[in-house]
N, C-alpha and C positions, 0 to 999 in steps of 0.2 A: 679507449681501451687501455688498461694499465699493462705494463710489460713486466714480466718476471722471468728471471734467468734460471735455467736448470743448472745442476752442478756440473754438467758436461760443458766445457768451454774450449774454444780453439786456442792454440798457443802460437806465439810468434816463432817463425823458422829461425834456427840457430846455425852458425857455421859448423861444418864438419871437416874431417881431415881432407886435405887436398884443396882447401879453400872454397869448396862448393857449399851451397846452401841446402839444408835438408828441405824436403818437400813441405810446403806450408799446409797445415791441416785445413780442411774445408771449413768454411764459415758454418755456424750452427743453423739448422733448419728452424724457421719460425713456425711455431704451432699455434694456430688460432683455435681456441678450445674453451669448452665449458664441460664440467663433469656430468655427462649424460652417457647413455649406452652407445651413442654414435661417437662421442668424444673419446670414450675409453678404448675403442678399437685402435685409434691412432696412437694414443699415449702408450698402450701396451706394446704396439709394434715398435715404436721408437725405443722403448726400454729394452725390448728383446734384442734389437739390433745394435744396441749401445751407440746409437747415433747422437751426436751432440745436438741439442735443440734449445731454443729459447721459448718459454711459455708466454703467450700473449692472450690473456683471458678475454673472452667475448661474453659479457654478461647478458645472456638472452632475456633475462627477466627485466632488464633495464632498456632493452631495445638496441643494444650496441651492434647487433647484427644488421641493422638497417642503416648504418652510417655509410656515407658515400665512399669512404676509404675501404671499408670492408666489402662493399658491393663490387669494387674493382677486382677483388680476389675471389669472391664467392657470389656470382650473379644471382643465385637463388636465395641469398640472405640467410644461409644456414651454415652453421659450423658443424664439423671441423673443416679447416682448410689449412694448407701449408704453403709456405714459400721456401723453396730450396735455392739458396744463392749459387750452389754448385750443381746446377741441373745439367741436362744433356748438352754436350759441347762446352761445358764449363760456364754456361750462361744461366742466369736465374730463371726459375719457372715457378708458377703458382698452380696448385692443384686443389680443386674443391670436390666434394662428394666423398664420403668415407671409403666406399668400395674402390673408387679410382685411386685414392691416396694409398690404400693398402697395396694395390697392384703396383703402383709406381715405386713405393719403397721396397717391395719385393724384388722388382726388376733391378733397382739401384744397388741393392745389397746382395742379391742372390740368395736371400734367406727366406724361409717359410713360404716360398712360392716356386715350385719346381720348374726347372728348365725343360725337363722331359715333357713333350707335348701331351701325351696321354694323362700323365699325372697332373699337369697344369689344368687341363680341361676339367678334371674331377674337382680340383680346388675352385675353379671358376663356377662350376655348377652350384656348389654349396654356398659360395660367396653371393651369387645372384639370388639364390633361394632365400638368403637372409635379407638382402636389401629390397627384394621384391615381395617377400612374404612375411617372414617372422617379425621383422622390424615394424613394418606398417600395421600389421594386424595387432601385434602386442601394444603398439603405440595407441591405436584407437581403443583397444580394450582398456588400457590404463586411463585414457581420457574419460571414458564413461564410468569407470570405477571410482575415479578420484576427483573429478571436476564437475561432471554433469549430475543433475538431479536424477535419481533412479526413476521417480514417477514420471511417466510419459516417455521414458527412454528405454523401456524394458526390452524392446526388440533389438535396439542397437547394442545394448549391454550384452545380451545373450548371443547375438550374432558374432561379435568380435571375440568374446570369451570362448565360444565354441570353436571358432576357427583357430585361435591360438592353441587351444587344447589339441586340435587335430594336427597342427604343425609340430607340436611337441611329440606327438605320437610318431610322426614321420622321422623325426630326429632320433627318437628312442630306438626305432628299428635299425636305423643306420649305425647306431653305436652298439648294437647287440654283440658284435664280434670284433670290435676294434676300439682302441683307446681314444682315437680322434676321428673326426668326420671323414677324412680321406686316408686314414691309416697313420700318417705322420702329422705332427702338430703343424698347422699352417695358418695363413691369414683368414681362412674360412672359419676356423675355430675362434680366432680373435674377434671376428665380426659378430659371431653369435653369442659369445660369452656374456657380454654386458647386458644384452637383452634378456637372456635367461636369468641372470642375476637379478634383474628388475622384476621379472615374472615371479621369482622365488618368494617375493614379499606378499604375493596374493595367497592368503589362506595357506592351504597345504597342497596346492595344485601339483607340485613336482613329485609328490609321493606316488603318483600314478606312473611315473617315468623313472624307474631306478637307474637305467643306463645313463640318462641325462644327468641325474644327481651325481653319479660316480664321475662322469666327465667333468662336471662343474668342480668337484673337489680336486681332481688332477690338475686342472688349469689354475685354480686358486692357489695351489701349493707352489706355483712357479714364482720366484722372487720378482720377476719383471711384471707379472700380473699384479702383484701387491703394490708395486711402485706406480704402475699406470692407473690402477684403480683408485689410489689415494690422491692422485694429482689434482690439486685445486679443490679438494673436498671442503676445506675450511671456508672457501669463498661462497660455496652454495649454502653451507650451514648458516652463515651469517644472514643470508636473505631468508632462508626457511624459517628462522626464528623471529622474523619481523612481520607481524600481521599486515601492516600497511604495504610492505614490499610485496607480500604474497598477493594482495588484491591488485596491485599495480602490474604484477607479473601476468596475472590472468588476462588483464586488458590488452597487454602487449602480445602475448603468445597466441591468443585465440581470436578468431574473427578477422584476421588480416585479409585484405583484398589487394588487387594489383595496384601498384603505385606508378604514377606517371614519371 
């Protein structure tokens, strides 16, 4: 995996009046990432919180998620993952699974994840709604739309497409009288946004859900969303434009079984 640094960098502590040293800024968080809906969740959160981070691309099309080094960080061989050198008690910690990362960063910074128990429960509900429903269903629908032959797979295609449509309806109702899923912008919105952005490429499906479309535009207008959404885009585009790389990517991404 190649390492790329973000513009946010730590600085060496300098002496201040009285001969004391200023507090040394925390080392940057290591972001193991590839530009996908799950990756965008974390890049958006890091940008929103203005946390220093170092980008460590994990090219899932080349199988970099299966390296022994990455396995130590992410036992499920999935990105994103983060390593925070300034974790609890000042000790390094690694976190895998996008939902867990969002919660961790929310607790660390006190941003976009309410401290009030009732408000936090509401955010958790919609965060888990995404990781357990919207993401998996939209992901399967995308697979059968873009990678599988339609002939012989009509049931699977319709099954996942319809369930994604149902979930968008649930979201549309939730957004009928609020700007964001739980009222204020939160990690639940960040978790959902990338997946809805991906779904938006399917024909004109979002036209059935005007509240979701308005929510999409509100979030897209945030500068941190734009920065997080663009992160690493050129890396993916290089591979997308290479037919041989696309064929190899399919072999790596699909049909994986347990490894000893």
